[in-house]
N, C-alpha and C positions, 0 to 999 in steps of 0.2 A: 291235917291232910288236905291237899288241894282239891278243889271242886272242878277240875279240868278233865276233859276227855279228849282222846285222840280218835278221830274217825278213821276206820280201816275196814276193808272188806270183811264180811262176816266169816268167810272161809279162812281168811288169814287169822282172825281173832280165835277161831276154833283151833287152828293149827298151833298157835301160840299157847293156847290153853291145854293142849295135849303134849306140849314140849317138842313138837315136830318142827317148829320154827322158833328161832331165838333172836332174830334181827327184824328191824323195820327198815324198809327201803322207801325213800320218798323224794320226789322232786318238788312237789308242792301243788296245791289246789289253785283253781282260778282265782279264788278270793283271798289269796295270801297277802296281798298288798305289795307296796313298792319294794319292801325289804326282801320279799320272797320267803320261801320256807326256811324254817329252822326248828330244831327240837328245842323249843323255848321253855319247856318244863321237864324237870328231871323225874317226875312221877305223875302218873295220870291213869285214869280209867280207860279201858278200850271200849269204844262206841261202835258197835257193828253196823255196817252199811250194806245195802243191797243194791243200790243204784250203780250201774256200770259193771256189776259183778257178773262174771261168766265162768262157768265151770271149766271151760276149755283154756283158761288163762293160768291154771295151776297144774302142777305135776302130780298131784295126788290122784291116784286111780280111784274110780268109782266114788268120787266125792259127791255129796249132796248138799245143796244150800240149806242151811238151817231154816226151820219154819219161821215165817214172819208173823208176828202177832200184830194184827191191825190196830194201829193207834198206840202201840206200846213199844218201848225200847227195853231190851233186856241186857243189863250190864252184868257180865259174869266174870270179868277179869280186870286186874289192876296191874300196872307195869312200873318198873323202876329202870331208868337208863343207867347202865353201868359203864358204857363207853360209847362215844359217838365220833364220827369222822365224815368229812366230805371227801368222797372218792372222785378223783379226776381222770383215772385211766380205765378204759374198758377191761383190760385183763384183771385189774384189781376188783372191779365190780363182778365180773364173771366168776372170780375165785370164791365169792360168797355163796355160791350155789348150795353147799351143804347146810347152810343156815336158814334156808327159806323154801317155800313150796311153789314159788312163781315160775312160770315158763321163762326160759331165757329170752324169748322175744318180748315179753312184758318188761323184764328188767332192762333190756336194750332200749325199748321205747321210752321208758322213764329216763334212762341215762342220757339219751340223745335229745330229749325235749328241751327246747330253748337253750341249746348249748350243752356241751359234754359235762357230765357230772351227776352225782347222786349223793344224797344224805343217807347215812346208814347209822343205826343205833343198835347196840347189843342191849337187849332188855331181859330183865328177870320178871317173870310173870307169876302172879298170885291169883288164885281162884277166890271168888266171893261166895260166902255162904251165909244166908241164902242169896239167890240171884236178886239183884236190885232191879225192880221193874218201874220204869218211868213212863208217864204219858208223853207221847210224841208231841212236838210242837214246832211251829215254823222256825223258831230260833235255832233248831238243830239242823235245819236243811242247808242246802247250798254246797258249793264246792270249796269248802274250807276244811282245814285239818283239825282245828281245835274248837271245842264248844264248852261253854260253862254249864255246869250241872248244879242242881240244888244240893243241900247237905246230904251226905251219905247216911242212910238210916243207922241209928244207934244199934249196937249189938252185931253189926256185920263183922264176920270173921274173914281173915285173909290167910290163905295157906299156899305156900310156895308150890308151884307145879313141879319143878325139878328139885331134887335134894341138893344140899350144898356141894357135895362132892361132884355130882354130875354137872351142875352148873359151872363149877370152877374149871372142870375139864373143857367144857364148851368155850368158856371165856378165854382160856389159854389158847385154844385153837383159833378163835376169832382174832385175838390180838396178834398172833403170828402172821395172819393173812392181812389184816387191816393195819 
């Protein structure tokens, strides 16, 4: 199992963990390097972030930002990419609305940042039991999408958030749009 984590807003991580979101939309962080962003890993942990996060940027009503544990990172979910694509047209990006919780203006901002386009990945999410708690450290900071983690604790269990049938139905809808 890879020791890589993808940094994402805590609200998005929670929506993925509830099955309310099934795609990741990314343009790239400031520290992505010359090659820019890419989904470089096919499986990874979700690393919740709180920087830049604002409740007004999601469509989920009455949402609350999860509690921040000072000095700790709580890894609760693991993802597998099942399909990915670079979207180059705004109508195609807008058509992904049923698969995520972000406000249209946020998706549009990401789409238009440094030229038109957006990376999208259909992911299958697995919950970790128990939650993996890590001490926060400077290496996890900054505007980068990927961070390296220590070894996952032995005995950690992974359970699919959505059943096979439900996930297959969503994947079929995603492939029809993307």
